[in-house]
VMD Tcl script that builds the backbone (N, CA, C; Angstrom):
set m [mol new atoms 210]
animate dup $m
set s [atomselect $m all]
$s set {name element resname resid chain x y z} {
  {N N MET 1 A 13.879 28.029 30.958}
  {CA C MET 1 A 13.748 27.858 29.536}
  {C C MET 1 A 12.698 28.793 28.953}
  {N N ASN 2 A 12.550 29.962 29.501}
  {CA C ASN 2 A 11.623 30.944 28.955}
  {C C ASN 2 A 12.295 31.844 27.938}
  {N N ASP 3 A 13.460 31.434 27.466}
  {CA C ASP 3 A 14.183 32.203 26.473}
  {C C ASP 3 A 13.427 32.177 25.141}
  {N N PRO 4 A 13.179 33.344 24.518}
  {CA C PRO 4 A 12.391 33.363 23.280}
  {C C PRO 4 A 13.079 32.659 22.109}
  {N N VAL 5 A 14.401 32.494 22.153}
  {CA C VAL 5 A 15.094 31.832 21.056}
  {C C VAL 5 A 14.678 30.369 20.964}
  {N N PHE 6 A 14.428 29.732 22.095}
  {CA C PHE 6 A 14.048 28.327 22.097}
  {C C PHE 6 A 12.621 28.108 21.592}
  {N N HIS 7 A 11.805 29.128 21.601}
  {CA C HIS 7 A 10.420 28.992 21.162}
  {C C HIS 7 A 10.246 29.231 19.666}
  {N N GLN 8 A 11.274 29.765 19.010}
  {CA C GLN 8 A 11.188 30.020 17.577}
  {C C GLN 8 A 11.891 28.893 16.833}
  {N N PRO 9 A 11.196 28.234 15.929}
  {CA C PRO 9 A 11.833 27.130 15.198}
  {C C PRO 9 A 12.901 27.650 14.246}
  {N N SER 10 A 13.948 26.873 14.076}
  {CA C SER 10 A 15.035 27.241 13.187}
  {C C SER 10 A 14.774 26.690 11.789}
  {N N ASN 11 A 15.136 27.461 10.807}
  {CA C ASN 11 A 14.964 27.054 9.420}
  {C C ASN 11 A 16.284 26.668 8.771}
  {N N VAL 12 A 17.307 26.405 9.562}
  {CA C VAL 12 A 18.625 26.120 9.022}
  {C C VAL 12 A 18.606 24.872 8.151}
  {N N ARG 13 A 17.853 23.865 8.519}
  {CA C ARG 13 A 17.779 22.640 7.725}
  {C C ARG 13 A 17.199 22.934 6.334}
  {N N ILE 14 A 16.209 23.800 6.267}
  {CA C ILE 14 A 15.629 24.178 4.977}
  {C C ILE 14 A 16.649 24.948 4.144}
  {N N TYR 15 A 17.405 25.848 4.786}
  {CA C TYR 15 A 18.414 26.627 4.078}
  {C C TYR 15 A 19.496 25.722 3.499}
  {N N TRP 16 A 19.943 24.747 4.288}
  {CA C TRP 16 A 20.968 23.819 3.801}
  {C C TRP 16 A 20.457 23.007 2.620}
  {N N ARG 17 A 19.240 22.541 2.690}
  {CA C ARG 17 A 18.687 21.751 1.587}
  {C C ARG 17 A 18.539 22.584 0.321}
  {N N ALA 18 A 18.123 23.821 0.457}
  {CA C ALA 18 A 17.994 24.695 -0.712}
  {C C ALA 18 A 19.368 24.961 -1.329}
  {N N TRP 19 A 20.371 25.207 -0.489}
  {CA C TRP 19 A 21.722 25.449 -0.997}
  {C C TRP 19 A 22.281 24.195 -1.672}
  {N N LEU 20 A 22.073 23.043 -1.074}
  {CA C LEU 20 A 22.544 21.801 -1.692}
  {C C LEU 20 A 21.832 21.543 -3.022}
  {N N GLY 21 A 20.571 21.905 -3.112}
  {CA C GLY 21 A 19.846 21.784 -4.371}
  {C C GLY 21 A 20.448 22.682 -5.449}
  {N N LEU 22 A 20.814 23.915 -5.077}
  {CA C LEU 22 A 21.438 24.822 -6.045}
  {C C LEU 22 A 22.807 24.327 -6.480}
  {N N VAL 23 A 23.573 23.777 -5.552}
  {CA C VAL 23 A 24.887 23.217 -5.900}
  {C C VAL 23 A 24.718 22.039 -6.848}
  {N N THR 24 A 23.770 21.172 -6.557}
  {CA C THR 24 A 23.508 20.021 -7.421}
  {C C THR 24 A 23.086 20.471 -8.816}
  {N N LEU 25 A 22.211 21.459 -8.880}
  {CA C LEU 25 A 21.768 21.984 -10.172}
  {C C LEU 25 A 22.939 22.577 -10.949}
  {N N ALA 26 A 23.790 23.344 -10.282}
  {CA C ALA 26 A 24.942 23.950 -10.954}
  {C C ALA 26 A 25.895 22.881 -11.486}
  {N N LEU 27 A 26.138 21.840 -10.698}
  {CA C LEU 27 A 27.027 20.772 -11.160}
  {C C LEU 27 A 26.412 19.990 -12.315}
  {N N LEU 28 A 25.119 19.718 -12.234}
  {CA C LEU 28 A 24.449 19.023 -13.337}
  {C C LEU 28 A 24.501 19.847 -14.626}
  {N N LEU 29 A 24.255 21.134 -14.524}
  {CA C LEU 29 A 24.339 21.989 -15.701}
  {C C LEU 29 A 25.758 22.038 -16.252}
  {N N ARG 30 A 26.720 22.116 -15.353}
  {CA C ARG 30 A 28.122 22.207 -15.790}
  {C C ARG 30 A 28.546 20.972 -16.572}
  {N N PHE 31 A 28.148 19.797 -16.121}
  {CA C PHE 31 A 28.621 18.571 -16.745}
  {C C PHE 31 A 27.644 17.973 -17.758}
  {N N THR 32 A 26.561 18.686 -18.060}
  {CA C THR 32 A 25.654 18.227 -19.116}
  {C C THR 32 A 25.509 19.308 -20.185}
  {N N VAL 33 A 24.832 20.372 -19.875}
  {CA C VAL 33 A 24.546 21.423 -20.856}
  {C C VAL 33 A 25.816 22.194 -21.230}
  {N N PHE 34 A 26.660 22.494 -20.259}
  {CA C PHE 34 A 27.838 23.323 -20.481}
  {C C PHE 34 A 29.110 22.495 -20.652}
  {N N LEU 35 A 29.005 21.247 -21.094}
  {CA C LEU 35 A 30.164 20.363 -21.171}
  {C C LEU 35 A 31.219 20.876 -22.142}
  {N N GLY 36 A 30.838 21.285 -23.325}
  {CA C GLY 36 A 31.810 21.781 -24.292}
  {C C GLY 36 A 31.778 23.284 -24.439}
  {N N ALA 37 A 31.365 23.972 -23.417}
  {CA C ALA 37 A 31.167 25.419 -23.504}
  {C C ALA 37 A 32.497 26.162 -23.444}
  {N N SER 38 A 32.470 27.376 -23.960}
  {CA C SER 38 A 33.659 28.230 -23.914}
  {C C SER 38 A 33.866 28.754 -22.491}
  {N N HIS 39 A 35.028 29.351 -22.293}
  {CA C HIS 39 A 35.335 29.890 -20.961}
  {C C HIS 39 A 34.385 31.022 -20.585}
  {N N GLN 40 A 33.952 31.770 -21.568}
  {CA C GLN 40 A 33.022 32.876 -21.299}
  {C C GLN 40 A 31.671 32.355 -20.821}
  {N N ARG 41 A 31.164 31.287 -21.425}
  {CA C ARG 41 A 29.882 30.713 -20.993}
  {C C ARG 41 A 30.022 30.066 -19.623}
  {N N LEU 42 A 31.173 29.439 -19.346}
  {CA C LEU 42 A 31.394 28.859 -18.024}
  {C C LEU 42 A 31.466 29.944 -16.960}
  {N N PHE 43 A 32.057 31.085 -17.313}
  {CA C PHE 43 A 32.098 32.206 -16.383}
  {C C PHE 43 A 30.696 32.729 -16.120}
  {N N SER 44 A 29.848 32.736 -17.137}
  {CA C SER 44 A 28.451 33.166 -16.959}
  {C C SER 44 A 27.711 32.220 -16.022}
  {N N LEU 45 A 27.963 30.923 -16.160}
  {CA C LEU 45 A 27.339 29.952 -15.258}
  {C C LEU 45 A 27.810 30.168 -13.823}
  {N N ALA 46 A 29.114 30.387 -13.644}
  {CA C ALA 46 A 29.646 30.621 -12.301}
  {C C ALA 46 A 29.083 31.906 -11.700}
  {N N THR 47 A 28.964 32.938 -12.512}
  {CA C THR 47 A 28.406 34.209 -12.033}
  {C C THR 47 A 26.946 34.046 -11.626}
  {N N ALA 48 A 26.178 33.325 -12.409}
  {CA C ALA 48 A 24.771 33.088 -12.072}
  {C C ALA 48 A 24.657 32.296 -10.775}
  {N N TYR 49 A 25.540 31.311 -10.588}
  {CA C TYR 49 A 25.526 30.523 -9.346}
  {C C TYR 49 A 25.865 31.404 -8.147}
  {N N VAL 50 A 26.889 32.220 -8.287}
  {CA C VAL 50 A 27.307 33.076 -7.174}
  {C C VAL 50 A 26.193 34.048 -6.793}
  {N N LEU 51 A 25.570 34.669 -7.782}
  {CA C LEU 51 A 24.504 35.626 -7.478}
  {C C LEU 51 A 23.266 34.939 -6.907}
  {N N SER 52 A 22.973 33.726 -7.385}
  {CA C SER 52 A 21.783 33.036 -6.889}
  {C C SER 52 A 21.983 32.455 -5.502}
  {N N THR 53 A 23.210 32.347 -5.043}
  {CA C THR 53 A 23.435 31.852 -3.686}
  {C C THR 53 A 23.847 32.975 -2.736}
  {N N TRP 54 A 24.677 33.896 -3.183}
  {CA C TRP 54 A 25.196 34.911 -2.285}
  {C C TRP 54 A 24.120 35.899 -1.835}
  {N N LEU 55 A 23.305 36.362 -2.751}
  {CA C LEU 55 A 22.273 37.342 -2.381}
  {C C LEU 55 A 21.251 36.773 -1.380}
  {N N PRO 56 A 20.714 35.569 -1.606}
  {CA C PRO 56 A 19.798 35.028 -0.591}
  {C C PRO 56 A 20.483 34.745 0.748}
  {N N ILE 57 A 21.744 34.334 0.721}
  {CA C ILE 57 A 22.448 34.086 1.980}
  {C C ILE 57 A 22.604 35.384 2.761}
  {N N MET 58 A 22.901 36.478 2.097}
  {CA C MET 58 A 23.026 37.766 2.789}
  {C C MET 58 A 21.676 38.211 3.352}
  {N N ALA 59 A 20.608 37.994 2.597}
  {CA C ALA 59 A 19.274 38.362 3.086}
  {C C ALA 59 A 18.898 37.504 4.298}
  {N N LEU 60 A 19.169 36.201 4.222}
  {CA C LEU 60 A 18.861 35.323 5.357}
  {C C LEU 60 A 19.724 35.658 6.568}
  {N N ASN 61 A 20.957 36.056 6.336}
  {CA C ASN 61 A 21.822 36.469 7.437}
  {C C ASN 61 A 21.215 37.672 8.153}
  {N N PHE 62 A 20.701 38.619 7.410}
  {CA C PHE 62 A 20.067 39.793 8.003}
  {C C PHE 62 A 18.818 39.405 8.785}
  {N N VAL 63 A 17.957 38.580 8.177}
  {CA C VAL 63 A 16.691 38.191 8.817}
  {C C VAL 63 A 16.951 37.362 10.070}
  {N N GLU 64 A 17.820 36.364 9.969}
  {CA C GLU 64 A 18.095 35.515 11.129}
  {C C GLU 64 A 18.844 36.274 12.216}
  {N N GLY 65 A 19.683 37.222 11.834}
  {CA C GLY 65 A 20.351 38.054 12.825}
  {C C GLY 65 A 19.371 38.906 13.593}
  {N N ARG 66 A 18.402 39.472 12.906}
  {CA C ARG 66 A 17.352 40.263 13.573}
  {C C ARG 66 A 16.507 39.377 14.494}
  {N N ARG 67 A 16.241 38.159 14.041}
  {CA C ARG 67 A 15.437 37.232 14.852}
  {C C ARG 67 A 16.182 36.871 16.137}
  {N N LEU 68 A 17.477 36.664 16.026}
  {CA C LEU 68 A 18.235 36.306 17.221}
  {C C LEU 68 A 18.387 37.456 18.198}
  {N N THR 69 A 18.464 38.684 17.685}
  {CA C THR 69 A 18.623 39.823 18.594}
  {C C THR 69 A 17.315 40.213 19.285}
  {N N SER 70 A 16.192 39.781 18.722}
  {CA C SER 70 A 14.913 40.150 19.361}
  {C C SER 70 A 14.519 39.146 20.432}
}
mol reanalyze $m
mol bondsrecalc $m
mol representation Tube
mol addrep $m
């Protein structure tokens, strides 16, 4: 058990909680603030959600991939 992967703690639980928080926030905004919004405003909300989740996921994929290869 001298494998270095076992000695580095995983942050996956933190990542899941952060993502679930963003999903909850997006749903709350959709069904409260954006309830009677036009399709263009709903598209803006969806775009903001996608960018706020996709970019950090790609960065974490890079960082965690480097951690696993070392």
